[in-house]
N, C-alpha and C positions, 0 to 999 in steps of 0.2 A: 484420576488420569484417564483421558479418553483419546481416541484417535479418529474422531468424526471427520469426514471429508465431504463438504457440500460443494458440488460443482454448479456454476452458473455460466450461461453462455451469453455473451454480449456480442452479437454478430459472429465474427470469426475469432473472438477472444474468449478463452476459457478462464474462469476464476475459481480457484479452489481454496479451501481453508486448510492450513497446516497447523494442527493444534500442538501447543506445548503443554498447557494445563487446561483441561476442559471445564473445571469448576473451581472457582476461587471465591469464597464468601467474605464479605467485609461489612463492617458496621457502616450504616449510611452516613453518619457524621464523620467517619474517617475519610471516606471517599469524597463526599460533598458536604463540607463543613456547615453550610447554611441549612441543610436538610433538617426538618423537624419530624418527630414521631407521628404527630397528627397529620402532617402533610403527606408522609409516606403512606399512612393508613388510608388516606382519602384517594390514593391512586392504585391501591392494591387490586381492586376489582379488575381493572384492565391490564395491569402488569402481570398478574397471575404468578403461579409457582415457578414459572420458567425464570423470572427476574427477581423475585423476592422469596427467600427461603421461608416456608411455613413454620410457624412457631417462634423462630428467632427474629424474623423480619429483617434479616441481613440481605444485602444486595448480592446477587449471583453474577459473577463475571467470568470471563474466559481469557486465557493468554494464547494468542495465535498470530500467525502470519497469513498473508494472502499470496498464493502462487498464481501468477498471471501468465498465461501462455498465448502468444500471438503467432501468426504464421512466420514471424521473423525472430522473435525474442522470447526468452524465459526470464521472468521478472519475479523477484521476491519483494513483497511490500512489508517492511518492518520485520525484525528478526528476534522478537521476544527477549527472554532473559539470558539464554545460553547456559551451558554447563560449566561447573567448576568455578563460577565467578565469586569473588570475595565481596560480599555485600553487607558486612557488619552484622550478620545474623538475621537480617530483615527477611521475614517470610513475605512472599514466596520467592524472593530474588536470589537468596544466598545459597551458593554451592549446590545448585540443582544438578540432577543426573537424570535426564529424560531422553527418550528415544526419538527426539525431534528429527534428527537426520534420517532415521529409519522410516519415519512417516513421510518425509520428503521423498525418499527413495520409493516408498510404496505408491506414491503419486507418479512415479516414473522419472524422477529427477535426481541426479547425482550432483554434489556440490560443483563439480567441474562444468556442469551444463548451464549454470545460472549466469546469465549475461549482465543483469542489472539487479542491484539491491537498492531499493528506495527507502531512505530513512525519513519518516515523517517529521521526527524530532529526535533529540539525543538523550532521552530518558532511558534509564537502565533496562526497562522491560520492553524496549523497542529496538535495541541495538546489540543485544547479547550474543546472538549467533553470527554477528559480523566476524567474530574471531573465535578460535578454539585453541586450547592449550596443547602445544607440541614441544616436547623436550624442555619444559619449563618456560616456554615463551608463548606469547599470544600472537598467533599468525592468522591471516585472513582465512576464514572457512571456505570462501568461494574464490578460488585462485584466478579465475578468468573474468571476474566481475568488475564492473564499474559501480562504485557505491555513490549514489546520488544524495547529496546533502545540501540543504539551503545554505547559501553563503552567510546570510544573516544569522542563522542558527549556529553555524560553526564559529562565527565571530563572537557570539555571546558566550559560548562554552569555552573557547580558548581563553577569553578574559576571565571567566569564572574560575577556571582551573588555575590560571596564573595568580589570581588575587584571592583564591579560596573563598569566594563569596557564595558558593553553593554548598549543599550538604555533602559530607564526605563520600557517601555512597555514589552520588552523582558524579563527583570528580573522579573517583576510582573507575566508574563505568566508562567515562570518556577516555581515560588513560588506557584501559585494557580492551576497549571495543571500538574506538574511533581512531585514536592516534596511530595504531598499527596499520590501518588501511590508508591513512594519509601518508605514512612513511613509505609504503610500497608504491605510492603513486596511483593507487586505484580509486581514490576519492575524486569525485567531480563536484565542485562547488557551483551551485546554480542560483539564479534568481528564482524566487518562489512563486512565480506565476507564468502562465503561457506555455507554449510548446517548447520542447527541447529535442535537439537532433538525435539524441540517443534513443528516443522513443519512436514508436510507429506513429503514423498519421492517426488522428483521433484521440491522442493522449495529450492532456494538458495538466500542468501543475496548477494547483488550486489553493491559493493562500488562505490559511486558517489560523492566523497568528493569535496569540493571547495566552494559551496554555504554556507555550514557549514563544520566544520572539520570532522564530522563523518556521513555526509549525506549518506543514504543507501537506495538503491532500492531493489526490489524483483523480481526475475526471476521465473516464474512458467512454468513448462514443464510437459505435460501429454497428453497421447493419440496421440502423434505425433504433437501436437500443442504447441505453445510457446507464453507467454505474458511477457512483461517487464513493471513493474510499477515503476515510477521514481520520485515521489514527486516533488521537485522544481529544479531538475537538468536542466530541460527546462521549462520555464514559458509560452512561446507563440510560435505558429508555425513559426513566422517570423525568429526565431533563427535557424531553419534548413537551411535557405538561408543565414543567418547572424550569425553564431555561435560566432563570435567575439563580438557580442552585449551581454555583461554580465548583470546580473540583479542587482537590488538594494540589498544592504546589503551583498554582497558576502565577505566572510572572506578571501578567497584566489582566486583571479580572474584567475590566471594562471591555477590552479588546476581545477577550475570550467569549463574553456574552454576545458581542456583535457577531462573532464567527458562528456561534450556535444558532443564533437567529437567522443568519445567512443560510446555513444548511437547511433549516426548517423551511424558509421561504423558497429556496431553490428546489427542494424535493417535494414539498407538500402537494398532494393531489396530482402528481405526475407518475409516470411509470419508471422514474429514476430509481434504480436499485441502490440502496444505501448499505455500505459495508463498513463497520466501525471496528475499532481496535480491541474492544473488550466485551461486546455483547455476547451472551451465551449462545450455544448452538440452537438454531441454524444460522445465527448472526445476521444474515442478510434479510432485508425487508423493505417496506415502503412507509413513508410518512403521509399521514392524512390529517386534514383539519378536523378540529373538534371544538365546538364553541368558539371562544376567542383564542384558543391555543391549538395544540397539535398532539397527536399520538403516533405510536409506531406499531406496525403490524408485521410480525415475522412471516417469512414465506412458509 
């Protein structure tokens, strides 16, 4: 467990990382089913020990949110796994007890001060802190917040919950971490591209569907600088060299590949800062061309 906090400045916008779990190691084939041992080994030289665990050759991931502060708003981008959540014993999602809110407070933000929570998609490890347990009930963690959710994404999950077409953990996660904020009227269902009046100028929703049907990133432009926050559209830096290696649980693998390639083309050889949902500390970095493909350089 770590509490790293990396601050980036995009004009007048500050972006910090709020860590839930600093290090989470996974088998490459669990995360990216098409991955091969030889393929991973061929990329180890540039990935290094930050991304691939020496000896085991497991991928190293992080669980974190992004705290975005503008002159007008305090925004939390994805909310990790949450505490006390029933996730069928699955590590690392099940019944966590982390000081996530203490880390948020250490960054100078109490739950009451968060104006907007943006949910890139509705998987368990991106929505958990939407709610917390109070007197046996799941209540919104951020009482003054509007929770931004893609309408397309919510439509998919309400149907999946009703018809039980998703895995039990995902259905439970929707019921304890999304349904309560809809019930309180705090959820704002949006189209997954373009500007939205809740955000400051220079913020645009950035469609990255495929991993889930309404998966949505966020593009922040201010003061001549640009940052793209991408949730789970890319899970691990190896995917810059191997974009065809799709991740576990993709609803539409072809669309997910298009989204990964779009990120690479959008960011490569520019000063666009890329912030992803699971890259280990310091998380942020830049994409650059390499041969016929691309690679990632951490800050």
